[in-house]
C-alpha positions as CSV (number, residue, x, y, z in Angstrom):
1,M,-83.1,230.3,11.2
2,T,-85.9,229.2,11.2
3,T,-86.1,224.9,9.2
4,L,-87.4,226.4,5.9
5,E,-84.6,228.3,5.6
6,L,-81.7,225.9,6.6
7,L,-83.9,223.4,3.9
8,L,-83.7,226.3,1.0
9,I,-79.6,226.7,2.0
10,A,-79.9,222.6,1.7
11,L,-81.5,222.3,-1.8
12,L,-79.4,225.4,-3.1
13,L,-75.9,223.6,-1.9
14,D,-76.9,220.6,-3.5
15,A,-77.8,222.3,-6.5
16,I,-74.6,224.1,-7.1
17,L,-72.0,221.5,-5.4
18,G,-73.7,217.5,-5.8
19,E,-70.8,215.0,-4.6
20,P,-67.7,215.9,-5.3
21,D,-65.5,213.8,-6.3
22,W,-62.3,215.0,-4.4
23,L,-64.9,215.0,-1.0
24,W,-66.6,211.8,-1.1
25,S,-63.0,210.3,-2.4
26,R,-61.6,210.4,0.7
27,L,-64.5,210.4,2.9
28,P,-67.4,208.1,2.8
29,H,-70.2,209.3,2.6
30,P,-73.3,209.1,4.7
31,A,-75.3,207.0,3.0
32,T,-72.5,205.0,2.2
33,V,-72.2,204.5,6.2
34,M,-76.0,203.7,6.0
35,G,-75.9,200.6,3.8
36,R,-73.3,199.7,5.6
37,A,-75.0,199.3,8.3
38,V,-78.3,197.5,6.9
39,E,-74.9,195.0,5.4
40,W,-73.9,194.2,8.8
41,L,-77.6,193.9,10.2
42,D,-78.3,191.7,7.0
43,N,-75.1,189.8,7.9
44,R,-76.4,188.8,11.4
45,L,-79.6,188.9,11.7
46,N,-81.4,187.3,8.4
47,H,-81.3,184.0,9.4
48,G,-83.3,181.2,10.9
49,E,-87.1,180.8,11.3
50,N,-88.5,184.4,12.3
51,R,-86.8,186.6,9.8
52,R,-89.5,188.7,9.7
53,R,-88.9,189.7,13.2
54,A,-85.6,189.8,12.5
55,G,-85.8,192.2,9.8
56,T,-88.3,194.7,12.5
57,A,-85.2,194.3,14.9
58,A,-82.7,195.5,12.0
59,I,-84.8,198.9,10.9
60,S,-85.1,199.7,13.9
61,I,-82.2,199.3,14.5
62,L,-81.0,201.6,12.0
63,I,-83.6,204.1,13.0
64,G,-83.1,204.5,16.8
65,G,-78.9,205.4,15.3
66,A,-80.2,207.5,12.7
67,L,-81.7,209.1,15.4
68,V,-79.0,209.7,18.1
69,V,-76.6,210.5,15.5
70,S,-78.7,213.2,14.3
71,L,-79.8,214.4,17.4
72,L,-76.4,214.4,18.9
73,I,-76.0,216.8,16.2
74,T,-79.1,219.3,16.0
75,A,-77.9,219.8,19.9
76,I,-74.6,221.3,18.9
77,P,-75.0,225.3,20.2
78,H,-75.7,227.2,16.8
79,A,-75.7,223.7,14.2
80,G,-78.2,225.7,11.9
81,L,-75.6,225.8,9.1
82,I,-74.4,221.9,9.6
83,E,-77.8,221.0,10.1
84,A,-78.3,222.8,6.4
85,I,-75.7,220.6,4.8
86,A,-75.4,217.8,6.5
87,A,-79.3,218.1,4.7
88,A,-77.6,219.7,1.2
89,I,-75.3,216.3,1.3
90,L,-78.4,214.1,1.2
91,L,-80.5,215.3,-1.3
92,A,-79.6,214.4,-4.9
93,Q,-81.1,216.6,-7.2
94,R,-77.8,217.2,-8.8
95,S,-76.2,213.8,-8.3
96,L,-79.4,212.6,-9.5
97,T,-79.3,215.1,-13.3
98,Q,-75.9,214.2,-13.7
99,H,-76.9,210.4,-13.5
100,V,-79.7,210.7,-16.0
101,T,-77.6,212.8,-18.2
102,E,-74.5,210.0,-18.6
103,V,-77.0,207.1,-19.8
104,A,-77.8,209.7,-22.9
105,D,-74.7,210.7,-23.5
106,A,-73.5,206.9,-23.6
107,L,-76.6,205.7,-25.5
108,R,-75.5,208.4,-28.1
109,R,-71.9,207.3,-28.5
110,S,-73.6,202.8,-28.9
111,L,-76.6,201.1,-27.6
112,S,-74.1,198.9,-25.9
113,E,-72.8,201.6,-23.5
114,G,-76.1,203.2,-23.3
115,R,-77.4,199.6,-21.8
116,R,-74.0,199.6,-19.5
117,A,-75.1,202.9,-18.2
118,V,-78.8,202.3,-17.6
119,S,-77.9,199.3,-15.4
120,M,-76.2,202.2,-12.3
121,I,-79.4,203.1,-11.9
122,V,-81.9,200.6,-12.9
123,G,-82.9,196.8,-11.5
124,R,-84.2,195.3,-15.2
125,D,-81.8,193.1,-17.6
126,P,-79.8,195.9,-19.7
127,E,-78.6,192.7,-22.4
128,N,-81.6,192.6,-24.5
129,L,-82.3,196.7,-24.6
130,D,-83.1,198.4,-27.4
131,E,-82.4,202.5,-27.8
132,S,-86.3,203.1,-26.5
133,A,-86.2,200.9,-23.6
134,V,-82.4,202.2,-22.8
135,A,-84.0,205.7,-22.7
136,R,-87.4,204.8,-20.9
137,G,-85.2,203.1,-17.7
138,A,-83.4,206.6,-18.0
139,I,-86.5,208.4,-18.1
140,E,-88.2,205.9,-15.0
141,S,-85.5,206.2,-12.9
142,A,-85.5,210.0,-13.0
143,A,-88.7,210.8,-12.2
144,E,-88.7,208.4,-9.3
145,N,-85.8,209.6,-7.9
146,F,-86.6,213.1,-8.2
147,S,-88.8,211.6,-5.5
148,D,-86.6,209.3,-3.3
149,G,-84.1,211.6,-4.0
150,V,-85.4,215.1,-4.0
151,I,-88.7,215.9,-2.8
152,A,-89.1,213.3,-0.2
153,P,-86.1,214.2,2.1
154,A,-86.7,217.9,1.7
155,F,-90.9,216.6,3.0
156,W,-89.1,215.1,5.9
157,F,-86.8,217.5,6.4
158,L,-89.3,220.2,6.6
159,L,-91.0,218.3,8.9
160,F,-88.8,217.2,11.0
161,G,-85.5,218.6,11.1
162,L,-82.4,216.7,10.5
163,P,-83.6,214.0,12.1
164,G,-86.4,213.9,9.5
165,I,-84.0,213.8,6.5
166,V,-81.5,211.1,8.4
167,V,-84.0,208.8,9.4
168,Y,-86.2,208.9,6.1
169,K,-83.0,208.3,4.0
170,V,-81.7,204.7,6.7
171,I,-85.5,203.4,5.1
172,N,-85.4,204.0,1.6
173,T,-81.3,203.0,1.9
174,A,-82.5,199.5,3.5
175,D,-85.7,199.4,1.1
176,S,-83.2,199.8,-1.3
177,M,-81.0,196.6,0.0
178,I,-82.9,194.9,1.1
179,G,-87.1,195.0,0.5
180,H,-87.2,192.8,-2.5
181,R,-89.3,189.9,-2.9
182,N,-87.3,186.9,-2.9
183,E,-86.5,184.2,-1.0
184,R,-83.6,186.0,0.7
185,Y,-85.4,189.0,1.5
186,E,-89.5,188.6,1.0
187,E,-89.1,188.5,5.1
188,F,-87.0,189.8,6.7
189,G,-86.9,193.1,4.4
190,K,-90.8,193.5,4.9
191,A,-90.6,195.6,7.6
192,A,-88.4,198.3,5.6
193,A,-90.7,197.8,2.5
194,R,-93.8,198.7,3.9
195,L,-91.7,201.6,5.8
196,D,-90.7,202.7,2.6
197,D,-93.8,202.4,1.0
198,I,-95.2,204.2,4.1
199,I,-93.2,207.5,4.3
200,N,-93.4,207.3,0.4
201,W,-96.4,208.1,-0.1
202,A,-97.1,211.9,0.0
203,P,-94.1,212.6,-1.3
204,A,-94.6,211.0,-4.4
205,R,-97.7,212.5,-4.8
206,L,-96.7,216.1,-4.0
207,T,-93.7,215.3,-7.0
208,G,-96.1,214.2,-9.1
209,G,-98.2,217.4,-9.1
210,L,-95.0,219.2,-9.3
211,I,-94.1,218.0,-12.3
212,C,-97.5,218.7,-13.3
213,L,-97.9,222.5,-11.8
214,A,-94.4,222.6,-13.7
215,Y,-96.0,222.7,-16.5
216,W,-99.0,224.1,-16.0
217,S,-100.4,220.7,-17.9
218,Q,-103.8,219.4,-17.4
219,A,-102.8,215.8,-20.3
220,A,-99.7,215.2,-17.4
221,W,-102.7,216.0,-14.7
222,D,-104.4,213.5,-16.6
223,V,-102.5,210.7,-16.8
224,M,-101.1,210.8,-13.1
225,Q,-104.8,210.6,-12.0
226,A,-105.4,207.4,-14.8
227,D,-102.3,205.9,-14.7
228,A,-100.2,206.4,-11.4
229,Q,-102.6,204.1,-9.6
230,H,-102.1,200.9,-12.1
231,H,-98.4,201.1,-12.1
232,R,-96.8,197.8,-10.0
233,S,-95.6,200.7,-7.0
234,P,-98.0,202.3,-4.8
235,N,-95.6,205.5,-5.0
236,A,-93.0,205.1,-7.7
237,G,-96.4,205.4,-10.4
238,W,-97.2,209.3,-9.2
239,P,-93.9,211.2,-10.6
240,E,-93.5,208.3,-13.7
241,A,-97.3,209.0,-14.9
242,A,-96.3,212.7,-14.4
243,M,-93.1,212.9,-16.5
244,A,-94.8,211.0,-18.9
245,G,-97.7,212.9,-19.6
246,V,-95.5,216.7,-19.5
247,L,-93.0,214.5,-22.6
248,G,-96.6,213.0,-24.5
249,I,-94.6,209.6,-24.4
250,A,-95.6,206.1,-22.7
251,I,-93.0,204.4,-20.2
252,S,-93.1,201.3,-18.0
253,G,-94.7,198.5,-20.0
254,P,-93.1,195.0,-20.5
255,R,-89.5,194.2,-19.0
256,S,-87.3,191.8,-18.2
257,Y,-86.3,190.9,-14.8
258,N,-83.5,188.4,-13.2
259,G,-83.9,186.4,-16.7
260,A,-88.0,186.3,-16.5
261,M,-90.0,189.2,-18.5
262,T,-93.2,190.7,-16.5
263,D,-96.4,191.9,-18.3
264,L,-96.3,195.2,-17.1
265,P,-98.8,197.9,-18.0
266,W,-98.2,200.7,-19.4
267,V,-97.8,204.6,-18.5
268,N,-100.0,206.6,-20.9
269,P,-100.0,203.7,-23.6
270,L,-100.9,206.5,-26.1
271,G,-98.0,208.3,-25.4
272,R,-95.1,207.5,-28.4
273,K,-93.2,204.8,-27.5
274,P,-89.7,205.2,-30.0
275,L,-87.5,207.3,-27.2
276,G,-84.2,208.3,-27.7
277,P,-81.3,210.5,-25.8
278,M,-83.4,213.6,-26.4
279,D,-86.1,212.1,-24.6
280,I,-83.9,211.6,-21.7
281,E,-82.3,215.1,-22.0
282,A,-85.5,216.4,-22.2
283,S,-86.3,214.3,-19.2
284,V,-84.0,216.1,-16.7
285,R,-84.9,219.2,-18.3
286,V,-88.3,218.5,-16.1
287,L,-86.5,217.7,-13.3
288,W,-84.6,221.0,-12.9
289,R,-87.9,223.0,-14.1
290,S,-89.9,221.5,-11.1
291,W,-86.9,221.5,-9.0
292,L,-87.1,225.3,-9.4
293,V,-91.1,226.4,-8.7
294,A,-90.6,223.6,-5.7
295,V,-87.3,226.6,-4.9
296,A,-89.6,229.1,-5.4
297,I,-92.4,228.3,-3.1
298,L,-90.3,227.5,-0.5
299,A,-88.5,230.9,-0.9
300,A,-92.2,232.9,-1.8
301,T,-93.2,230.5,1.9
302,A,-90.2,231.6,3.8
303,L,-91.0,235.5,3.0
304,V,-94.6,235.7,3.8
305,F,-94.4,233.3,7.3
């Protein structure tokens, strides 16, 4: 089978099965293994005066390990189905939509439960979030992680097969753990953060365009073109702005991190600001519709070529 056909199988397996508890309660998930490797290197290398060099060494070791493991798998005779299953495990469409939906369900029960649920998927301080802020956090996470967890890994698998998606995931995992601007990781995590920016540059813009295409929305396209470049992230603004445009809402804006308020600009500032559980559920529908369009495009391409 071609890489495109394997990707289609992986996307469908992920959408149908997600991350079953019966399996991952017994075995460590590959993302967990990657996280443990990052933590191990962090504990052993993140000290001394040359932390930037140590961080570069750490991400090089992680990429090297990811390449070795993935190439060993691809060397197995008739490994196509194994590659598709491995790729499905590293995709996150179903689990993403489940986590985002859980925030809507929790917010319907109470504000405190909504805060607790959204704190599992965003990094901002949840204590003082009102209902609209909880909903914004969930919607922003939905858009950003649709790029990071679905479109970007699929993109790199399509280009380079299993090594592409495994290397992508290990860089993305490292960035999420050590790519922070604080005293501990400013230097050590810089290489991981920069690499993550680079490998997500094209997929983030592709994701934003895909969301606009799924709704054939000129308004969403205009919002994305106007506001994405003003986002605090060089990449997350593209899917987030497209999501805001499709839903007609304002997201991003001021929020608190580690007890400090940040005066971030709004994305789609003229959009509706009062938000609630129904808006979170609407964002989940956007994810599935965009996913379906992506699968349809890939399937049509496979039939033609």
